[in-house]
C-alpha positions as CSV (number, residue, x, y, z in Angstrom):
1,X,-49.5,-39.0,16.5
2,X,-49.4,-35.3,15.3
3,X,-52.3,-33.0,15.4
4,X,-53.1,-33.5,11.7
5,X,-53.9,-37.1,12.3
6,X,-56.2,-36.3,15.3
7,X,-57.8,-33.2,13.9
8,X,-58.0,-33.5,10.2
9,X,-59.3,-30.4,8.4
10,X,-59.1,-28.5,5.1
11,X,-57.6,-25.1,4.8
12,X,-59.3,-22.2,3.3
13,X,-57.6,-19.3,1.6
14,X,-60.2,-16.9,2.9
15,X,-58.9,-15.2,6.1
16,X,-62.3,-14.3,7.2
17,X,-64.2,-17.4,6.8
18,X,-66.5,-18.7,9.6
19,X,-65.6,-19.7,13.2
20,X,-67.4,-22.9,14.0
21,X,-68.0,-26.6,13.6
22,X,-69.4,-28.8,10.9
23,X,-72.8,-28.3,12.5
24,X,-72.5,-24.5,12.4
25,X,-72.4,-24.0,8.5
26,X,-74.9,-21.2,8.1
27,X,-73.9,-18.9,5.3
28,X,-76.0,-16.0,6.5
29,X,-74.0,-15.6,9.7
30,X,-70.9,-13.5,9.6
31,X,-67.7,-14.4,11.6
32,X,-66.6,-12.5,14.6
33,X,-63.8,-10.1,13.5
34,X,-60.3,-11.6,13.4
35,X,-61.4,-15.3,13.2
36,X,-61.3,-17.7,10.5
37,X,-62.0,-21.5,10.3
38,X,-61.9,-24.4,7.9
39,X,-65.2,-25.3,6.3
40,X,-66.5,-28.9,6.2
41,X,-66.8,-30.7,2.8
42,X,-64.6,-30.1,-0.2
43,X,-63.3,-26.7,-1.0
44,X,-65.8,-25.0,-3.5
45,X,-68.3,-27.8,-3.2
46,X,-71.3,-28.4,-0.9
47,X,-70.7,-29.3,2.7
48,X,-69.9,-33.0,3.3
49,X,-72.7,-35.2,4.7
50,X,-71.6,-36.8,8.0
51,X,-73.3,-39.5,10.1
52,X,-74.8,-38.4,13.3
53,X,-72.3,-38.8,16.1
54,X,-69.4,-38.4,13.7
55,X,-66.3,-36.8,15.3
56,X,-66.8,-33.8,13.1
57,X,-70.0,-33.0,14.9
58,X,-68.0,-32.9,18.1
59,X,-65.2,-30.6,16.8
60,X,-64.7,-26.9,17.1
61,X,-61.9,-25.1,15.3
62,X,-60.9,-21.5,15.0
63,X,-57.8,-19.6,13.8
64,X,-57.1,-16.3,15.5
65,X,-55.1,-13.3,14.3
66,X,-52.2,-12.1,16.3
67,X,-53.0,-9.9,19.3
68,X,-56.8,-10.2,18.6
69,X,-58.0,-10.4,22.2
70,X,-61.5,-9.5,21.3
71,X,-61.7,-13.0,19.7
72,X,-61.1,-14.7,23.1
73,X,-64.9,-13.8,24.0
74,X,-66.0,-15.3,20.7
75,X,-64.1,-18.5,21.6
76,X,-65.7,-18.8,25.1
77,X,-69.2,-18.2,23.7
78,X,-68.8,-20.8,20.8
79,X,-67.3,-23.3,23.2
80,X,-70.1,-23.0,25.7
81,X,-72.7,-23.3,22.9
82,X,-70.8,-26.4,21.4
83,X,-70.6,-28.1,24.8
84,X,-74.3,-27.5,25.4
85,X,-75.1,-28.9,21.9
86,X,-72.7,-32.0,22.5
87,X,-74.7,-32.8,25.8
88,X,-71.8,-31.9,28.2
89,X,-72.9,-28.5,29.7
90,X,-71.3,-29.4,33.0
91,X,-67.9,-29.0,31.4
92,X,-68.6,-25.5,30.1
93,X,-67.5,-23.3,33.1
94,X,-64.1,-24.9,33.5
95,X,-63.5,-25.4,29.8
96,X,-64.3,-21.7,29.1
97,X,-62.0,-20.5,31.8
98,X,-59.1,-22.7,30.8
99,X,-59.5,-22.1,27.2
100,X,-59.5,-18.4,27.7
101,X,-56.3,-18.6,29.5
102,X,-54.5,-20.7,26.9
103,X,-55.7,-18.6,24.0
104,X,-54.9,-15.3,25.8
105,X,-51.4,-16.5,26.6
106,X,-50.9,-17.5,22.9
107,X,-52.1,-14.2,21.6
108,X,-50.3,-12.0,24.3
109,X,-47.0,-13.9,24.5
110,X,-46.4,-14.6,20.7
111,X,-46.3,-12.3,17.8
112,X,-48.2,-14.9,15.8
113,X,-51.8,-15.9,15.8
114,X,-53.2,-19.1,17.3
115,X,-55.2,-22.1,16.3
116,X,-57.9,-23.3,18.6
117,X,-59.2,-26.9,18.6
118,X,-61.8,-28.5,20.8
119,X,-62.7,-32.1,20.5
120,X,-65.2,-34.3,22.5
121,X,-64.3,-37.9,22.4
122,X,-67.0,-40.7,22.3
123,X,-66.0,-41.3,26.0
124,X,-67.2,-37.7,26.6
125,X,-63.7,-36.5,27.4
126,X,-63.0,-32.9,26.2
127,X,-59.6,-32.0,24.7
128,X,-58.7,-28.5,23.9
129,X,-55.5,-27.6,22.1
130,X,-54.1,-24.1,21.3
131,X,-51.4,-24.1,18.6
132,X,-49.1,-21.1,18.4
133,X,-46.1,-20.3,16.2
134,X,-43.3,-20.0,18.8
135,X,-41.2,-22.8,20.4
136,X,-40.8,-20.8,23.6
137,X,-42.2,-22.9,26.5
138,X,-44.7,-21.2,28.8
139,X,-43.6,-20.7,32.4
140,X,-45.4,-20.6,35.7
141,X,-45.0,-17.4,37.6
142,X,-45.4,-16.6,41.2
143,X,-47.6,-13.4,40.9
144,X,-47.6,-10.7,43.4
145,X,-50.7,-10.7,45.7
146,X,-52.3,-7.7,43.8
147,X,-51.1,-8.7,40.2
148,X,-53.7,-8.9,37.5
149,X,-51.9,-11.6,35.5
150,X,-49.7,-14.5,36.0
151,X,-52.1,-17.1,37.2
152,X,-53.2,-18.8,34.0
153,X,-51.1,-21.9,34.0
154,X,-51.7,-22.3,37.8
155,X,-55.4,-22.5,37.0
156,X,-54.8,-25.0,34.2
157,X,-52.7,-27.1,36.4
158,X,-55.4,-27.0,39.3
159,X,-58.5,-27.5,37.2
160,X,-57.6,-29.7,34.2
161,X,-57.7,-33.4,34.5
162,X,-54.6,-33.5,32.4
163,X,-52.5,-30.7,30.6
164,X,-49.2,-30.4,28.9
165,X,-47.1,-28.6,26.2
166,X,-45.9,-30.4,23.0
167,X,-43.2,-28.8,20.8
168,X,-43.9,-29.0,17.1
169,X,-41.8,-28.0,14.1
170,X,-43.9,-24.9,13.6
171,X,-44.3,-24.0,17.2
172,X,-46.0,-25.6,20.1
173,X,-49.4,-26.9,21.3
174,X,-50.6,-26.3,24.8
175,X,-53.4,-28.5,25.7
176,X,-55.7,-29.6,28.5
177,X,-58.3,-32.4,29.0
178,X,-61.5,-32.5,31.1
179,X,-63.7,-35.5,31.7
180,X,-67.1,-36.1,33.0
181,X,-67.4,-35.7,36.8
């Protein structure tokens, strides 16, 4: 099953539309610089009405511009707020750390931007995917003792319940899952 089936969304031509979820549609709030997201509802129309508990209320989506490392902090903040709202604040620390690693890797090691997706399933399992536009597979490194980088995938491997990389026609998706303790 491809990501379009798991994470249906509508595209917006506006490169600076809002970062957020279906619950976050507040027109008076400006997006963090360099982020954009797909709105809920039809393009040009009012937001769609969704049933409480609908999967759209447990989805966070953001598109990040190439090399926009400032946006990583916005992703962490929005993810923590979403997990609190979704009733799983216990996942926030680990999810924030691992999401930061995947997003940073995508922005630093590719010349293209990244698309961030977070979904909480009805079984309270969190899946985070970072889509980037390169087919180059990430590699684990053995960093020197005093190196300030090179440990991201080691952290993902150690802390995630499951993780992996899936090649796609337009690049790859690096993902991880966390479940309730």
